C-alpha positions as CSV (number, residue, x, y, z in Angstrom):
1,M,18.9,-58.2,6.5
2,K,17.0,-55.3,6.3
3,L,13.6,-55.6,3.4
4,A,11.9,-53.9,2.0
5,I,8.2,-54.3,0.0
6,L,6.7,-53.3,-3.0
7,G,3.4,-54.1,-4.1
8,G,1.2,-53.5,-7.3
9,S,-0.4,-54.5,-10.7
10,F,3.2,-52.7,-12.8
11,N,0.9,-53.0,-15.5
12,P,3.6,-51.5,-16.5
13,L,6.1,-50.9,-14.1
14,H,7.4,-47.7,-14.4
15,I,10.4,-44.8,-12.9
16,G,8.1,-44.1,-10.5
17,H,8.2,-47.3,-8.8
18,A,11.6,-47.9,-9.5
19,M,12.9,-44.5,-7.8
20,M,10.8,-45.6,-5.0
21,A,13.1,-48.8,-4.5
22,D,16.1,-46.9,-5.1
23,T,14.7,-44.2,-2.5
24,A,14.4,-47.2,-0.3
25,V,18.1,-48.9,-1.0
26,K,20.1,-45.3,-0.7
27,E,18.4,-43.3,1.4
28,L,16.9,-45.6,4.1
29,G,19.9,-48.4,4.2
30,Y,17.4,-51.6,3.0
31,D,19.4,-54.0,1.6
32,K,16.6,-55.8,-0.5
33,V,13.6,-54.7,-2.0
34,L,10.7,-57.4,-2.8
35,F,8.7,-56.1,-5.9
36,I,6.2,-58.3,-5.6
37,P,2.9,-57.8,-8.9
38,T,-0.4,-58.7,-7.2
39,G,-3.0,-61.3,-8.4
40,I,-6.1,-60.7,-7.6
41,P,-6.5,-56.8,-5.8
42,P,-8.7,-56.7,-3.3
43,H,-9.8,-52.6,-4.0
44,K,-9.2,-52.8,-7.7
45,E,-9.5,-54.2,-11.1
46,I,-6.6,-54.3,-13.3
47,N,-7.2,-52.5,-16.2
48,A,-5.0,-55.7,-18.2
49,S,-4.7,-56.6,-21.9
50,I,-1.9,-58.4,-21.0
51,T,-1.1,-61.4,-18.6
52,S,0.2,-62.0,-15.5
53,L,3.0,-63.7,-16.3
54,Q,3.7,-60.6,-18.7
55,R,3.9,-58.9,-15.6
56,M,6.1,-60.4,-13.8
57,E,8.4,-60.6,-16.8
58,M,8.5,-57.0,-16.7
59,V,9.6,-56.5,-13.3
60,K,12.0,-59.6,-14.0
61,A,13.5,-58.1,-16.6
62,F,14.0,-54.5,-14.7
63,C,15.8,-56.3,-11.6
64,N,17.9,-58.2,-13.8
65,S,18.6,-54.8,-15.6
66,V,20.4,-53.4,-12.5
67,P,23.6,-53.9,-12.1
68,D,24.3,-56.0,-8.5
69,S,20.8,-55.4,-8.2
70,P,18.8,-54.9,-4.7
71,F,16.2,-55.8,-6.2
72,E,14.0,-59.1,-6.7
73,L,11.0,-60.3,-8.1
74,E,8.8,-62.3,-5.6
75,T,5.8,-64.3,-7.1
76,C,3.8,-65.0,-4.2
77,E,0.5,-63.7,-4.4
78,I,0.3,-64.5,-8.6
79,E,0.9,-68.3,-7.8
80,R,-1.8,-67.5,-4.5
81,D,-5.2,-68.7,-5.3
82,G,-7.2,-66.1,-4.5
83,V,-7.3,-62.4,-3.6
84,S,-3.9,-61.1,-3.0
85,Y,-3.9,-59.8,0.5
86,T,-0.9,-57.9,2.2
87,I,-1.3,-59.8,5.1
88,D,-1.3,-63.5,3.9
89,T,2.0,-61.8,1.9
90,V,3.5,-60.5,4.6
91,N,2.8,-63.6,6.7
92,F,4.4,-65.8,3.8
93,L,7.6,-63.4,4.1
94,L,8.2,-63.5,7.5
95,E,8.2,-67.0,7.5
96,K,10.2,-67.1,4.4
97,Y,13.2,-65.2,5.6
98,K,12.5,-65.1,9.5
99,N,16.3,-66.7,9.6
100,Q,17.7,-63.6,8.2
101,L,15.4,-60.4,9.0
102,S,17.0,-57.8,11.1
103,Q,14.1,-56.1,11.3
104,K,10.5,-55.9,10.4
105,P,10.0,-55.4,6.6
106,A,8.8,-52.0,5.0
107,L,5.9,-51.4,3.1
108,L,6.6,-48.8,-0.1
109,M,3.7,-47.1,-0.7
110,G,2.5,-44.1,-2.2
111,A,0.3,-41.6,0.1
112,E,-3.1,-42.1,-2.0
113,I,-2.8,-45.7,-0.9
114,A,-1.5,-45.2,2.5
115,A,-4.9,-42.8,2.9
116,E,-7.1,-45.9,2.9
117,F,-4.7,-48.0,4.8
118,Y,-7.4,-48.7,7.2
119,K,-9.5,-50.4,4.9
120,W,-7.2,-53.2,4.3
121,K,-7.6,-56.5,5.4
122,E,-6.3,-56.9,9.2
123,S,-4.9,-53.4,9.0
124,E,-3.6,-53.1,12.7
125,K,-2.0,-56.6,12.6
126,L,-0.3,-55.4,9.3
127,G,0.7,-52.4,11.1
128,Q,2.4,-54.0,14.1
129,L,4.3,-56.3,11.4
130,C,5.6,-53.8,9.0
131,H,7.0,-50.4,9.2
132,L,5.2,-48.3,6.6
133,V,7.0,-46.2,4.0
134,I,4.8,-43.3,2.6
135,F,6.1,-41.4,-0.6
136,P,4.1,-38.2,-0.9
137,R,2.4,-38.7,-3.9
138,N,0.7,-35.3,-6.3
139,P,-2.6,-36.3,-8.2
140,D,-2.1,-38.2,-11.1
141,F,-2.5,-36.5,-14.4
142,Y,-4.7,-38.0,-16.8
143,S,-5.1,-36.6,-20.0
144,K,-8.8,-36.3,-21.9
145,D,-8.2,-39.4,-24.0
146,S,-7.0,-41.9,-21.0
147,G,-10.5,-42.6,-19.6
148,T,-10.8,-45.8,-21.0
149,F,-7.1,-46.7,-20.0
150,K,-8.1,-46.3,-15.9
151,N,-8.5,-49.1,-13.1
152,S,-11.6,-49.4,-11.7
153,A,-11.5,-48.9,-7.7
154,I,-14.1,-52.1,-6.0
155,G,-16.5,-51.7,-3.0
156,K,-15.4,-49.3,-0.1
157,F,-12.0,-48.2,-1.8
158,K,-12.1,-45.2,-3.4
159,G,-8.5,-44.7,-5.3
160,D,-7.4,-42.0,-7.3
161,F,-6.4,-39.7,-4.8
162,E,-10.0,-39.8,-3.6
163,V,-8.8,-39.9,0.0
164,A,-6.5,-37.4,1.2
165,F,-3.6,-38.7,3.3
166,D,-4.1,-37.3,6.9
167,K,-0.5,-37.4,7.8
168,E,-1.0,-35.8,11.8
169,N,-3.4,-38.8,12.5
170,F,-1.7,-41.6,10.3
171,K,-1.7,-44.5,13.8
172,Y,0.4,-46.7,12.3
173,S,4.4,-47.3,12.8
174,S,5.8,-45.4,9.3
175,T,8.2,-43.1,7.8
176,L,7.1,-40.4,5.4
177,I,9.5,-39.0,2.7
178,D,10.3,-35.4,3.2
179,S,10.0,-35.0,-1.2
180,A,7.6,-36.3,-3.4
181,L,9.0,-38.5,-6.4
182,V,8.2,-38.3,-10.0
183,T,4.7,-38.9,-10.8
184,V,3.9,-41.3,-13.5
185,S,0.8,-42.9,-14.1
186,S,0.9,-46.4,-15.1
187,T,-2.6,-45.5,-16.3
188,E,-1.3,-42.7,-18.8
189,I,1.5,-44.8,-20.0
190,R,-1.2,-47.3,-21.2
191,S,-3.4,-44.6,-22.7
192,R,0.3,-43.4,-24.7
193,I,1.4,-46.3,-25.9
194,A,-2.3,-47.3,-27.2
195,K,-2.7,-43.8,-28.8
196,G,1.1,-44.3,-30.6
197,K,2.5,-41.3,-28.2
198,S,6.0,-41.0,-26.6
199,Y,6.4,-43.2,-23.5
200,K,10.0,-44.6,-23.7
201,Y,10.9,-42.5,-20.9
202,L,8.7,-42.9,-18.2
203,L,9.7,-46.7,-17.9
204,P,13.3,-48.3,-17.2
205,Q,14.4,-49.0,-20.4
206,A,14.4,-53.1,-19.6
207,V,10.7,-52.7,-19.7
208,Y,10.3,-49.9,-22.4
209,E,12.0,-53.3,-24.3
210,Y,9.9,-55.6,-23.3
211,I,6.8,-54.0,-24.1
212,E,8.1,-52.9,-27.8
213,S,9.2,-56.4,-28.6
214,H,6.2,-58.2,-27.5
215,N,4.0,-55.3,-29.1
216,L,2.0,-54.7,-25.7
217,Y,-0.8,-51.7,-25.0
218,K,-1.2,-51.1,-28.5
219,I,-4.9,-51.1,-29.8
């Protein structure tokens, strides 16, 4: 089995996340994509008015909505105590799927994340255990009133496209997707919901229905 991993806060999961996973399956031939909601991220403070359980349930609703879904919710980071380091997650998954993997798993990420990958815990080892699949992204657009909904970078991390991705000098095993996908911002989505603006088509239908039925992100 060819396994791909897509981690994130998924606050909320949006069409950009869905497109990354679908590209991994349809264009790169991965058999399964694990969506892994982070528990406590080491690089940012999650701007959250919802619980970890609700973030997981949105991911589960999306995965279950896809016919013959190659997408699956993995809950290990939220269930694990402490900060959610990717190296711990990968070691857990390598053990969990040790008799099923036909090659090392892929880590899916946007270029703005890859730009600071070298700062991750045990990045050298992680780069050996996984193959990185990197998606070009344009800087997120934020409306002038979305600032209070942004996540805050922690410590040595800058985030928000403050560090440019240098593909020529990126030293880790990787594949760079040759075209940018839809740039969608969870920050902007949270802002739009709170302000009563249109947002429905920025999300998979199942996620939209979950947000509406649970009255999430509204002031």
